[in-house]
N, C-alpha and C positions, 0 to 999 in steps of 0.2 A: 591422559585420556584426549580422544580429538574432539576438533571442537563441534558442535551440534546446535543445529536451530532447528526448533518446530515451528512450521507455519502450516496458519490455520486463516480461511477464507473467511471475511466479512461483509455485510451488506446491509444498510442503515440509511438513515434520512439524513443529511447534516445542510449546513449553509448553504444558500448560492454563491454564485461568484461575489454579489452585493450583501454584506453583512457589516452590520455594525456592534461593537462589544462594550455591556454595558457592565461595570461592575460595581455589587450593590452587596453590602455585609459580607464582602472577601469572599461573594458567588460571584465566577464571571455568567452572564448572560449575553447569548448570541441571539440577534434579531436582524430576520431577515427570510428569503425567501426559501422554500425548503427544495432540497434537490439530492439525488440517490445515487448512493455511493458505493464502490468498490473497493472492498480493503484486505490486504492480508496481515496478519499479528505474527509478530516474528519473535519466540522467546527462546533466550539462550539456555539451553536443555544441557549446559556441560558444570563441571565444577569451574571455569576460569573464565574470565572475561573474555570477549570477542568483540572487535571493533566492526562494524557494518560500514560499510563505502555507499550501495546504492543498492536499490532495490528497485520493482518493478514487474511487470508481466510479458514473457515472452509470446511470438508467434511463430506460426508453424513456420515461418519464411526464414527461420534464424535471427530476423528483427527483433525490435521491442517497442512497446506501447511507449511511448515517449510525449512530452510536451503536455503533460495533461496533471500539472503540480496542482493539490491543494492548500491552499492556505489558513489555517486554523491558527487559530492564537495559540502560543505554547509549541509551536511545532519546532523542532530541533533541526539542527543542518547538519550534512554529511562531513567527515565520518563521525560516527556517533559510538560510546562504548558499552555495551550493553552486560553488567555484570551477572553474574552467575544466576539463572531462573529470573531476570528481568525479561519484560516484553516492549516492543514499540508497534505500534499499530498505525500504517501508513494507507492512505485509501487515494481515489484516483474518482474523477466525475463518471458515473455510467454514460451519461451523454456523450461525453467527450470520448472514451473509450471508445463506444457505439461507431464515433466518425469513423475514428483513425482505423478500426478494422474495416468499415467501407471504401476507403481510400486506399486501404492495402487490399483491398478485394478477397476477403477474408471471410466467410460466411458467419453469423451470429451463433451458430449450431457448434461452433469449435471451440474444446474445453478448452480452460483458460489456465496459463501455468504462470504460478507466481513463484517469482523468488527473489533473495535474500543475498545479496553478495558480501563476502568480508573483506576486511583491508589486503588479505594476504593473496587473493585471488579466489577461494573457495566459494564455489556459488551452492548454495541448498535451495531446491525446487519442491514446488508438490504441484499436481495436476489437481485442480478443479474440476466445477461443474462445467456444462458448455456455457458460454455468454450468456445467452439467451433466459438461463435459469435465475439467474441472479435480480 
């Protein structure tokens, strides 16, 4: 069976650039400013492990939105191995993405294309809604 990754888009509020983590009764609480994030959830839909080497959003000019990492507690470093049917959610700050689009001269009505790339070079893509709809 060939490798397969199902990609879904996510939009949510999360911690801003400044946050503190408070551990209480084995529960992690994130305290700080709220920021809007756009992310993708990649799920290994195959029956074998898949090694993910990178992820992100492609731009129409064949470039990528880069330099907008999110630093949540517990975020793993790449590469990461996804067991069968395991998922990983990854996100970028919507404000930083908007700035990257503007600097690249790309209108915010452009559909987002999320991708997850395997270590073997296989890239899985999904076209989402226009950026301004998130």
